[in-house]
C-alpha positions in Angstrom: 14.9 -0.3 -14.4 13.8 -3.0 -12.0 13.2 -6.7 -12.9 9.4 -6.3 -13.5 10.1 -3.4 -15.9 12.6 -5.5 -17.8 10.1 -8.3 -18.4 7.3 -5.8 -19.4 7.2 -4.0 -22.7 7.4 -0.3 -23.4 3.7 0.4 -23.0 3.7 -1.5 -19.7 6.4 0.8 -18.5 4.1 3.8 -19.3 1.4 2.2 -17.2 3.8 1.6 -14.3 4.9 5.2 -14.5 1.3 6.5 -14.4 0.5 4.1 -11.6 3.4 5.4 -9.5 2.3 9.0 -10.2 -1.3 8.3 -9.1 -0.3 6.5 -5.9 2.6 8.9 -5.0 5.0 5.9 -5.4 3.4 4.1 -2.5 3.3 0.3 -3.2 0.3 -1.8 -2.2 -2.1 1.1 -1.9 -5.2 -1.0 -2.7 -4.3 -3.7 -0.2 -3.6 -1.2 2.5 -7.0 0.4 1.9 -8.7 -3.0 2.2 -6.9 -3.6 5.6 -7.9 -0.1 6.8 -11.6 -0.8 5.9 -11.5 -4.1 7.9 -9.8 -2.7 10.9 -12.1 -2.4 14.0 -11.3 0.6 16.2 -10.7 -0.4 19.8 -10.3 -4.1 19.0 -7.1 -5.6 20.3 -4.8 -6.5 17.5 -6.5 -4.2 15.0 -4.1 -1.3 15.5 -2.8 0.3 12.3 0.6 1.0 13.7 2.6 -0.3 16.7 2.4 3.2 18.2 -1.4 2.9 18.5 -1.2 -0.2 20.7 1.3 1.5 23.0 -1.2 4.4 23.7 -4.2 2.1 24.5 -5.0 1.8 28.2 
C-alpha cells in the first residue's frame, strides 16, 4: 500500500485499482496524451523521445 492509498478510504482504493487496470498501470496517461496532441511533427524540440531527435537530419 502506498502513501496515497493509506490516506484514501476503501472505496477510493477500489477506484485506484480500476484506474490502474484501465490504464495498464501507466501513470499520467491523460497528461501524456495532451502532450502528444500538442506535439508538432518536424518542429525542433517537439520530439516524443530522445531517439527521434537523433534520427532527424
